[in-house]
Each structure stands twice: as structure tokens, then as C-alpha cells.
C-alpha positions as CSV (number, residue, x, y, z in Angstrom):
1,X,26.5,-47.7,-0.2
2,X,26.6,-49.5,2.8
3,X,27.6,-47.9,6.5
4,X,30.9,-49.7,6.1
5,X,31.5,-47.6,2.9
6,X,33.7,-44.8,3.6
7,X,32.0,-41.2,2.6
8,X,35.5,-40.3,1.8
9,X,39.1,-41.8,1.6
10,X,42.5,-40.4,0.8
11,X,45.3,-42.7,-0.4
12,X,48.9,-42.6,-0.4
13,X,49.0,-38.7,-0.6
14,X,52.0,-36.6,-0.7
15,X,52.7,-33.1,0.1
16,X,55.7,-31.3,0.2
17,X,56.8,-28.0,0.8
18,X,60.6,-26.0,0.3
19,X,62.5,-28.1,2.2
20,X,59.4,-29.6,4.6
21,X,57.7,-33.0,3.8
22,X,54.5,-32.3,5.2
23,X,52.6,-35.2,4.4
24,X,54.3,-38.4,3.4
25,X,52.1,-41.1,1.9
26,X,48.7,-40.4,4.2
27,X,45.7,-42.8,3.9
28,X,42.6,-41.7,5.6
29,X,38.9,-42.2,6.1
30,X,35.9,-41.7,7.6
31,X,32.3,-43.3,7.5
32,X,28.8,-41.9,6.9
33,X,27.5,-41.4,10.7
34,X,31.1,-41.0,12.3
35,X,32.7,-38.6,14.2
36,X,36.6,-39.6,13.6
37,X,39.2,-37.5,15.1
38,X,42.4,-36.5,13.3
39,X,45.3,-35.9,15.9
40,X,49.1,-34.9,16.0
41,X,51.3,-32.3,17.4
42,X,51.3,-28.9,15.4
43,X,53.4,-29.3,12.5
44,X,52.2,-32.8,12.2
45,X,50.2,-32.8,9.0
46,X,46.6,-32.6,10.3
47,X,45.9,-28.9,8.4
48,X,47.7,-29.6,5.5
49,X,45.8,-33.0,5.1
50,X,42.6,-31.8,5.5
51,X,43.5,-28.5,3.4
52,X,44.5,-31.0,0.5
53,X,40.6,-32.4,1.0
54,X,39.4,-28.8,0.8
55,X,41.3,-27.9,-2.2
56,X,42.9,-25.5,-1.2
57,X,46.2,-27.5,-1.4
58,X,46.9,-29.9,-4.6
59,X,48.6,-32.8,-3.6
60,X,51.7,-33.9,-5.0
61,X,50.5,-37.7,-5.0
62,X,47.6,-39.5,-3.9
63,X,43.7,-39.8,-4.8
64,X,40.9,-39.0,-3.2
65,X,37.3,-40.9,-3.2
66,X,33.8,-39.4,-2.3
67,X,32.1,-42.7,-1.9
68,X,34.5,-44.3,-3.7
69,X,34.6,-42.5,-6.9
70,X,37.7,-40.8,-7.2
71,X,37.5,-37.2,-7.0
72,X,40.1,-34.3,-8.0
73,X,39.7,-31.5,-5.8
74,X,40.4,-28.4,-7.3
75,X,39.5,-25.8,-5.2
76,X,37.0,-24.9,-2.0
77,X,34.1,-24.6,-4.3
78,X,34.4,-27.8,-6.0
79,X,35.5,-29.7,-2.5
80,X,32.1,-27.7,-1.4
81,X,30.2,-29.1,-4.6
82,X,31.3,-32.5,-4.0
83,X,29.8,-33.0,0.1
84,X,33.1,-31.6,1.8
85,X,32.8,-28.7,4.0
86,X,35.8,-27.2,6.1
87,X,35.2,-25.5,9.2
88,X,38.4,-23.5,9.7
89,X,40.1,-22.7,13.0
90,X,40.9,-19.2,11.6
91,X,37.8,-17.5,10.8
92,X,37.2,-16.2,7.5
93,X,34.6,-13.5,7.4
94,X,33.7,-10.5,6.0
95,X,33.4,-8.7,8.9
96,X,30.7,-5.8,6.9
97,X,28.3,-8.3,5.6
98,X,25.6,-10.1,7.4
99,X,25.5,-13.1,8.8
100,X,23.6,-14.5,6.1
101,X,25.7,-12.6,3.6
102,X,28.4,-14.8,4.9
103,X,26.8,-17.8,5.2
104,X,25.6,-17.8,1.3
105,X,28.5,-15.8,0.2
106,X,29.0,-17.0,-3.5
107,X,25.6,-18.3,-3.7
108,X,23.4,-15.8,-2.7
109,X,19.6,-16.6,-3.9
110,X,18.8,-14.8,-7.0
111,X,15.5,-13.4,-8.7
112,X,14.8,-12.2,-12.0
113,X,17.5,-10.3,-13.4
114,X,20.0,-11.4,-11.1
115,X,18.6,-9.3,-8.5
116,X,19.0,-10.8,-4.6
117,X,16.4,-12.8,-3.3
118,X,16.7,-11.1,0.4
119,X,13.6,-12.6,2.0
120,X,14.7,-16.2,0.7
121,X,18.0,-15.4,1.8
122,X,17.3,-14.3,5.9
123,X,14.6,-17.1,5.6
124,X,17.1,-19.7,4.9
125,X,19.5,-18.4,7.4
126,X,17.3,-17.9,10.5
127,X,16.2,-21.5,9.9
128,X,19.7,-22.6,10.2
129,X,20.2,-20.3,12.9
130,X,17.8,-21.8,14.6
131,X,19.1,-25.1,14.7
132,X,22.2,-23.4,16.3
133,X,20.1,-21.8,19.2
134,X,22.3,-18.8,18.9
135,X,21.3,-15.0,20.1
136,X,21.5,-13.1,17.0
137,X,19.5,-13.1,13.2
138,X,20.6,-13.2,9.7
139,X,20.7,-9.5,9.3
140,X,23.4,-8.9,12.5
141,X,26.4,-7.6,11.0
142,X,29.7,-10.1,11.7
143,X,31.9,-7.3,12.9
144,X,29.1,-6.5,15.9
145,X,29.3,-10.3,16.9
146,X,31.6,-11.8,19.0
147,X,34.6,-13.9,18.1
148,X,32.3,-17.4,19.9
149,X,29.2,-16.1,17.8
150,X,31.4,-15.9,14.6
151,X,32.9,-19.1,15.3
152,X,29.0,-20.1,15.2
153,X,28.3,-18.3,11.8
154,X,31.2,-20.6,10.5
155,X,29.9,-24.0,11.9
156,X,26.5,-22.3,10.0
157,X,28.0,-22.9,6.5
158,X,28.3,-26.3,6.7
159,X,24.4,-26.7,7.2
160,X,23.7,-25.1,3.8
161,X,24.5,-28.5,1.9
162,X,24.0,-31.5,1.6
163,X,27.3,-32.6,3.1
164,X,29.2,-36.0,2.9
165,X,31.8,-34.8,5.2
166,X,32.5,-31.9,7.6
167,X,35.6,-31.0,8.9
168,X,35.8,-29.3,12.1
169,X,39.4,-27.8,13.0
170,X,39.7,-26.7,16.8
171,X,36.0,-25.2,16.5
172,X,35.0,-25.0,20.2
173,X,38.7,-22.5,20.5
174,X,36.3,-19.6,20.8
175,X,32.9,-20.8,22.3
176,X,31.8,-21.0,25.8
177,X,31.1,-24.1,27.5
178,X,27.1,-23.3,26.7
179,X,28.2,-23.0,22.9
180,X,30.3,-26.4,22.8
181,X,27.2,-28.1,24.2
182,X,25.0,-26.5,21.2
183,X,27.4,-27.8,18.6
184,X,28.0,-31.0,19.9
185,X,24.2,-31.1,19.3
186,X,24.7,-29.8,15.7
187,X,27.6,-33.2,15.4
188,X,25.2,-35.4,16.7
189,X,22.8,-34.4,14.5
190,X,25.0,-34.5,11.1
191,X,25.9,-37.9,12.5
192,X,21.9,-39.1,12.1
193,X,22.0,-37.9,8.7
194,X,24.6,-39.9,8.1
195,X,27.3,-37.4,7.8
196,X,31.0,-38.0,8.4
197,X,32.4,-35.8,10.5
198,X,36.1,-35.0,10.7
199,X,37.1,-33.8,14.0
200,X,40.7,-32.1,15.2
201,X,41.2,-30.9,18.5
202,X,44.2,-30.8,20.9
203,X,41.4,-30.9,23.8
204,X,41.1,-34.7,25.0
205,X,38.3,-34.3,27.0
206,X,36.4,-33.2,23.8
207,X,38.0,-36.4,21.8
208,X,36.7,-38.8,23.9
209,X,33.2,-37.6,24.6
210,X,32.1,-37.1,21.2
211,X,34.4,-39.3,18.8
212,X,33.7,-42.7,17.5
213,X,37.4,-43.4,16.4
214,X,40.9,-41.4,16.6
215,X,43.8,-41.9,13.6
216,X,47.0,-39.9,14.7
217,X,49.7,-38.4,12.4
218,X,53.2,-38.2,13.3
219,X,55.9,-36.1,11.4
220,X,53.8,-36.1,8.1
221,X,53.0,-39.7,8.4
222,X,50.0,-42.0,9.7
223,X,50.2,-44.0,12.9
224,X,47.4,-45.4,13.2
225,X,43.7,-45.9,13.9
226,X,42.0,-46.7,17.4
227,X,38.5,-47.1,18.8
228,X,38.1,-44.3,20.9
229,X,36.1,-46.4,23.7
230,X,39.2,-49.0,23.1
231,X,41.9,-46.9,24.1
232,X,42.9,-43.7,26.4
233,X,44.7,-40.5,26.8
234,X,48.1,-42.1,27.3
235,X,48.4,-44.2,24.5
236,X,47.0,-41.9,22.3
237,X,49.8,-39.0,23.4
238,X,52.5,-42.1,23.3
239,X,51.3,-42.2,19.5
240,X,51.5,-38.7,18.6
241,X,55.1,-38.0,20.4
242,X,56.6,-40.8,20.8
243,X,56.7,-40.6,25.0
244,X,54.5,-40.4,27.9
245,X,53.7,-36.8,29.4
246,X,53.3,-35.8,33.5
247,X,50.3,-34.3,33.8
248,X,50.3,-34.9,37.2
249,X,49.4,-32.3,40.1
250,X,52.0,-29.8,40.9
251,X,53.5,-30.8,44.1
252,X,56.8,-29.3,43.9
253,X,58.7,-27.3,46.8
254,X,59.7,-24.3,46.1
255,X,61.7,-21.7,47.8
256,X,60.2,-18.0,47.2
257,X,61.7,-15.2,47.4
258,X,60.4,-11.6,48.2
259,X,56.9,-10.4,47.3
260,X,57.4,-9.0,43.9
261,X,54.1,-7.6,43.1
262,X,51.0,-7.3,45.4
263,X,47.1,-6.0,44.5
264,X,44.8,-4.5,47.3
265,X,41.3,-3.5,46.5
266,X,41.8,-3.8,43.2
267,X,38.6,-2.7,40.9
268,X,37.4,-1.8,37.4
269,X,33.7,-1.2,37.4
270,X,32.0,-3.9,37.0
271,X,34.6,-6.1,35.2
272,X,36.2,-7.2,38.7
273,X,36.0,-5.5,41.9
274,X,38.1,-5.6,45.3
275,X,40.5,-7.8,44.0
276,X,43.7,-8.4,46.7
277,X,46.7,-10.8,46.2
278,X,50.2,-11.5,45.9
279,X,52.7,-13.0,43.9
280,X,56.5,-13.8,45.3
281,X,59.5,-14.4,43.1
282,X,59.9,-18.0,42.5
283,X,56.1,-18.5,42.9
284,X,53.3,-19.5,39.8
285,X,50.2,-18.1,40.6
286,X,47.0,-19.2,39.0
287,X,43.9,-17.7,37.8
288,X,41.1,-20.0,37.5
289,X,37.1,-19.3,36.5
290,X,34.4,-19.7,33.9
291,X,34.4,-17.2,30.8
292,X,33.9,-13.5,32.1
293,X,34.8,-14.1,35.8
294,X,37.6,-11.0,35.4
295,X,40.8,-12.8,35.2
296,X,41.8,-11.8,32.0
297,X,40.8,-7.9,32.9
298,X,43.2,-8.4,36.1
299,X,45.6,-8.9,33.6
300,X,44.8,-6.2,31.4
301,X,44.7,-3.4,34.2
302,X,48.2,-4.6,35.8
303,X,49.5,-4.1,32.2
304,X,47.9,-0.9,31.8
305,X,45.5,-1.9,29.3
306,X,42.3,-1.0,31.8
307,X,42.3,2.1,33.9
308,X,41.3,0.7,37.5
309,X,38.5,2.3,39.3
310,X,40.0,1.6,42.6
311,X,42.7,0.1,44.5
312,X,46.5,-0.1,45.1
313,X,49.1,-1.7,43.1
314,X,52.3,-2.2,45.2
315,X,55.4,-3.3,42.9
316,X,58.5,-4.4,44.9
317,X,57.5,-2.7,47.8
318,X,56.8,0.5,46.1
319,X,53.1,1.3,45.2
320,X,53.1,2.5,41.7
321,X,50.5,4.1,38.8
322,X,50.3,1.9,35.7
323,X,48.5,4.3,32.9
324,X,49.6,1.9,29.9
325,X,51.4,-0.8,28.8
326,X,55.0,1.3,27.9
327,X,54.5,2.1,31.6
328,X,54.3,-1.2,32.8
329,X,57.0,-2.6,30.3
330,X,58.9,-0.2,31.7
331,X,58.0,-1.0,35.6
332,X,58.8,-4.9,34.8
333,X,55.6,-6.4,33.6
334,X,54.7,-8.1,30.7
335,X,51.7,-9.8,29.0
336,X,52.0,-13.3,26.9
337,X,48.3,-12.4,26.2
338,X,45.1,-14.5,25.6
339,X,45.4,-14.4,21.9
340,X,48.8,-14.8,20.5
341,X,47.8,-14.4,16.6
342,X,45.7,-11.5,17.4
343,X,47.1,-9.5,20.3
344,X,50.8,-11.2,20.3
345,X,52.4,-11.3,17.0
346,X,52.6,-9.7,13.8
347,X,52.3,-12.8,11.4
348,X,53.3,-11.5,8.2
349,X,56.7,-10.6,9.9
350,X,59.4,-13.1,10.9
351,X,60.6,-14.8,13.9
352,X,63.2,-12.2,15.1
353,X,61.6,-8.8,14.6
354,X,58.4,-10.3,16.2
355,X,60.9,-11.3,19.4
356,X,62.4,-8.0,18.7
357,X,59.4,-5.6,18.3
358,X,58.6,-4.0,22.1
359,X,62.6,-2.9,22.0
360,X,63.2,-2.1,19.0
361,X,63.8,1.9,19.6
362,X,66.6,0.5,21.7
363,X,68.2,-1.2,19.5
364,X,69.1,1.2,16.8
365,X,73.2,1.7,15.7
366,X,72.7,5.7,14.7
367,X,69.5,5.7,12.4
368,X,69.1,2.5,12.0
369,X,67.7,-0.8,13.9
370,X,70.9,-2.8,14.3
371,X,70.5,-6.3,12.8
372,X,73.4,-7.8,15.1
373,X,71.5,-6.7,18.2
374,X,68.4,-8.5,17.0
375,X,70.0,-12.0,15.9
376,X,71.3,-11.4,19.3
377,X,68.2,-11.8,21.1
378,X,66.5,-13.8,19.3
379,X,69.6,-16.6,18.9
380,X,69.6,-16.2,23.0
381,X,65.5,-17.4,23.3
382,X,65.6,-19.7,20.7
383,X,68.2,-22.1,22.1
384,X,66.6,-20.9,25.7
385,X,63.2,-21.7,24.7
386,X,63.5,-24.4,22.1
387,X,62.0,-22.9,19.6
388,X,62.0,-24.7,16.4
389,X,62.1,-22.2,13.0
390,X,64.2,-22.8,9.7
391,X,65.5,-19.4,9.7
392,X,65.0,-16.1,12.1
393,X,63.9,-14.8,8.6
394,X,61.1,-17.6,8.8
395,X,57.5,-16.0,8.6
396,X,56.1,-16.1,12.3
397,X,52.5,-17.2,10.6
398,X,54.4,-20.6,9.4
399,X,55.2,-22.2,12.5
400,X,53.2,-24.3,14.8
401,X,50.8,-23.0,17.7
402,X,53.3,-24.1,20.2
403,X,56.5,-22.3,18.2
404,X,54.4,-19.0,17.9
405,X,53.6,-19.0,22.0
406,X,57.5,-19.3,22.6
407,X,58.1,-16.6,20.5
408,X,55.1,-14.3,22.4
409,X,57.0,-15.7,25.5
410,X,60.5,-14.8,24.4
411,X,59.6,-11.4,23.0
412,X,58.4,-10.6,27.2
413,X,61.1,-12.6,28.7
414,X,63.7,-10.7,26.7
415,X,62.5,-7.5,28.3
416,X,63.7,-9.0,31.8
417,X,60.3,-7.7,33.5
418,X,60.1,-8.6,37.6
419,X,56.6,-10.1,37.1
420,X,55.5,-12.6,34.0
421,X,51.7,-12.7,33.3
422,X,50.9,-15.8,30.7
423,X,47.3,-15.7,29.5
424,X,46.0,-18.8,28.4
425,X,49.5,-20.0,27.6
426,X,48.4,-23.2,25.8
427,X,45.2,-22.7,23.8
428,X,45.2,-24.7,20.9
429,X,48.7,-25.9,21.0
430,X,49.2,-29.9,21.1
431,X,50.2,-31.6,24.1
432,X,53.8,-32.0,23.5
433,X,53.9,-28.5,23.0
434,X,51.7,-27.7,26.1
435,X,54.1,-29.8,28.2
436,X,57.4,-28.1,27.1
437,X,55.3,-24.9,28.4
438,X,54.4,-26.3,31.1
439,X,57.9,-27.1,32.0
440,X,59.0,-23.8,30.7
441,X,57.2,-21.7,33.0
442,X,57.9,-24.0,35.8
443,X,61.4,-23.1,35.2
444,X,60.8,-19.5,34.9
445,X,59.7,-19.6,38.6
446,X,62.8,-21.7,39.6
447,X,65.3,-18.7,37.7
448,X,63.0,-15.9,40.2
449,X,60.6,-14.8,38.0
450,X,57.3,-14.0,39.7
451,X,54.7,-15.8,37.3
452,X,50.9,-15.0,36.8
453,X,49.4,-18.2,34.6
454,X,45.6,-17.5,33.6
455,X,44.2,-20.9,32.5
456,X,40.7,-22.0,31.7
457,X,41.6,-25.6,31.7
458,X,42.0,-27.2,35.4
459,X,44.4,-29.6,35.2
460,X,46.6,-27.3,33.4
461,X,46.0,-24.9,36.3
462,X,46.8,-27.6,39.0
463,X,49.9,-28.6,37.3
464,X,51.7,-25.5,37.0
465,X,50.6,-24.0,40.2
466,X,52.1,-23.6,43.9
467,X,48.6,-21.4,44.7
468,X,45.6,-20.7,42.7
469,X,42.9,-18.3,42.9
470,X,39.6,-19.1,42.0
471,X,36.8,-16.3,40.5
472,X,33.7,-15.9,40.1
473,X,31.7,-13.2,38.4
474,X,34.4,-10.8,39.0
475,X,35.4,-11.3,42.4
476,X,38.3,-13.8,44.1
477,X,36.1,-16.5,45.6
478,X,38.7,-18.3,47.7
479,X,42.7,-19.0,47.3
480,X,44.6,-22.3,47.2
481,X,47.6,-23.9,47.9
482,X,48.6,-26.7,45.6
483,X,48.8,-28.9,48.6
484,X,45.1,-28.5,49.5
485,X,43.3,-27.9,46.6
486,X,40.7,-30.6,45.3
487,X,39.1,-30.5,41.8
488,X,35.8,-30.1,44.5
489,X,36.6,-27.2,45.7
490,X,38.0,-25.5,42.9
491,X,34.8,-26.0,41.0
492,X,32.7,-25.1,44.1
493,X,34.7,-21.7,44.0
494,X,34.5,-20.6,40.5
495,X,30.4,-21.2,41.1
496,X,30.2,-19.0,43.4
497,X,29.3,-21.7,45.9
498,X,32.6,-21.6,48.0
499,X,32.6,-22.3,51.8
500,X,34.2,-18.7,52.3
501,X,35.9,-16.2,50.4
502,X,39.9,-15.4,50.1
């Protein structure tokens, strides 16, 4: 095989689900030793196409070729036997087993009489972990690891076989900046070995940093392939959603109302100390900082998930004590959590029931929950937030990431809060849905909500915020207005080298 011969190729792939044509004659290929980005909005067909390649779904039509040899992927094990490894976005690990057992699950090395060869298992695993430069070993129980380290275990699985192609589906969603560097080094190493890499991500900076070519899907159809070096974010965005996006800085003049929430000297042990800030009605206050800076912990304290060790919380001019989420909700504070799938949704429930879950006790008719009241609330926020779902009966786990996030936001808006806190509002969401969420947050502020946005993405916090608070190691370093903030000053502040504290 030559370098121009695809490591794998999909030709005319069709996949239909009830009422939805998810893939409509899609063709796609990846060369040995290249990183090929697959991009598209949530629901464009990316994950479906990769699940066809990984043997999880069987195509209704089309062909799969490995080294130009036509192959049928009848299941994940057959895909792996053909050299195709799938690093899933959603963790698929056995929490009670060791790292080694998870990496070699179903393929444990054996001695005579079928006994597991533990020494070989652990030595092989530790050799792989050494390449990933992680701080745990083969014997560590997976359930004891952080989400980021569990993601590294998923990635380690790809290094156990002689892979032709490795599919990375949003691999950095749970990784720190340091872990991302290690991941990119692993990808470079796979490239040097001639492995074809398929890289699915919504993070444009990653796409333009590590990929060689970019292919785009839209509405289940192939829209084209471009050399990464010969294109730009705007061109890719237009291919994905059919329009350009406004990602400029926020220079919008807003009329602010009275102070909705003021925090004075709030502390929570070693997590954050002496936080003082306020947010007004009609304002979006952004929090920006590195992982571990204390942003999420402040939100959780305001929502009653953590008990403060010092400080005051003043809501609408009255000092309050918030000891639980129920109390926070009653006092008018709502929190859209960082992880919608783990903290914000019940994935097996339908859209309506997810939307009304916090207030189901108030929607009773006699001993039963009122279907009519629930449907009315769902319909109101479906229209208001432009949620795209076939029906309220649709299982929320089947929606795109953007629509799932709107369900979570709608759930808390339906509680009519005074203060809406949104933690990582667009994590794992495509650029089109991201723009819709940004516009929604700005619109909510115009309607008089006091909105707090916590984000790890600098363009996002610059785009939506009227003021920005920069945090470092549990402390507020500086506070900026949208007019005065610069990227350099923001980076300095979150790195602990700000000229003056807030």
C-alpha cells in the first residue's frame, strides 16, 4: 500500500432510524499517518458514521474498505480485529475493575487452564501508561480516578492493538491543558507509526492545531473536504451551518437594574477564599479561570451544594442562608450545572419530564401529576428556547447536545429565578448551537435576569459578558468591564500575575 492509499474508506453509507435519515450516501476516507477532522453540528451524522465504522450500527447501504479491502463490521470486536479503535466521548469503563482489566477487557492474557496472567497484564498496562505520562498505575481501581484520568484510560485502549485507524470522539472534553498536551503527543506518535486518526471535536483551536484535513457533514450529507492549512474557521463554519457566526467581543450597552445578588467575603475552606462580587438585573457576569480556580465551587456554594466557611450572601438586599439546593431554588437561584448528562438530565426520561422535574410536586391534580400542566410548561419553553425535538415524549438522551442543554436551561428558567448561574454553557456543543446559547444568555439578561456564566473558553466569556471576574487558585484576582478587558490582561490575571487584585 502507498501513502496515498486510504487506511480506511467508507463509500455511500446510508443509515436510517425511525423517521430520521441520519446518513444519506456519505463517503469518507482517512490516509495512513494523517489526522482527519470530521466536523458538523450536533445531529449532522458524525457519531452515527463513526458507529457504523466501529461496528456499533449496521449500515442500510454502502461499503467499508480497510486498506482497500472491502470489510463488514458486524460488531465492535470485529472492528477492533480489523484495526479500528473507537475512543468514545462517553466513558464506557467498569468502575469496580482495575485500569489494567478495563484496558484489556475481554482479552486478558492467560496462563494454563485459563488463569489470568496478572504479571503480564500489569506490565503491559504500565508500559502503555508510561507513554501517556499519567499519575496512576495498572492496579488502580478506575472508580477512584478523576473523570479526566478515566478519559486517559479510554485513550490507553487504542494503544493495545496494531491499529489502522483510531477514532477520537471529543477526547479533550474532560482533560486539563496539561493532559491535552500529552494526548496530542500520543496522536503525533500514532501518526509517525502510519495510523490514520479521525478526530471529532467542536473546538476549532484544536482542529487547526493538530489536523491535516477537515471533512464536513451537514444534515447527514457529505459537504466536502478541505486541507486544514488552506482554510479558516469561518469557511468551515459556513460549510457546517450554512451561515457565518458573530463571535465578536461584547460591546453592547445595557441598562442595568438593581443588584440582584451580592457576595461578601465568601469562603469555602481551601476551595476558594474571600470572594466578593455582585451581579445586577439585566447583566451577564462572566467567571474565567483555569481548572481548579474555584469558579464552579462558588456556584455550588451559592446553590447550597457546599457549605460556606465564611462570608455573606445578600439576595435582593436581604442577607440569606442557603443550606441546600431546595432552599436556593425557593430563594430564586438556579444552577445549570457543568455536566448536563451527569448532573443536569435523566437521560432515560422524556423531554417533558426532564423539563418539569424540579417542580413536579407543585403540578399535581389530586394524587397524580397533571399531564396538562407539564405539557404546557414544556411547550412554552420549547418555543421560547427553540428546542428541536420530534415530541415531548422523545427520550432526552436521543437529542443533540445543544438541545439537551436547552432542556436543562428551560428546566431552571421555568422555576422563574432571580439569578441564573450557567456553568460551562456550551461544553461539547457545535458552533451553531453554541451561537444560539450565547444569544439566549444575552436575551435573558435583556429580559431582566441576573446571569452568571462560568466558562473555560476565553472567546465565549468575552462574547457574552458585561463584566468578567478572573480567578486563580481560589481567589478573585481582577474584575474587568467588557470595554476594558484584553486577552493579555485576562491571561495574566488567571495566571496569578495580575497587577492588582479585585
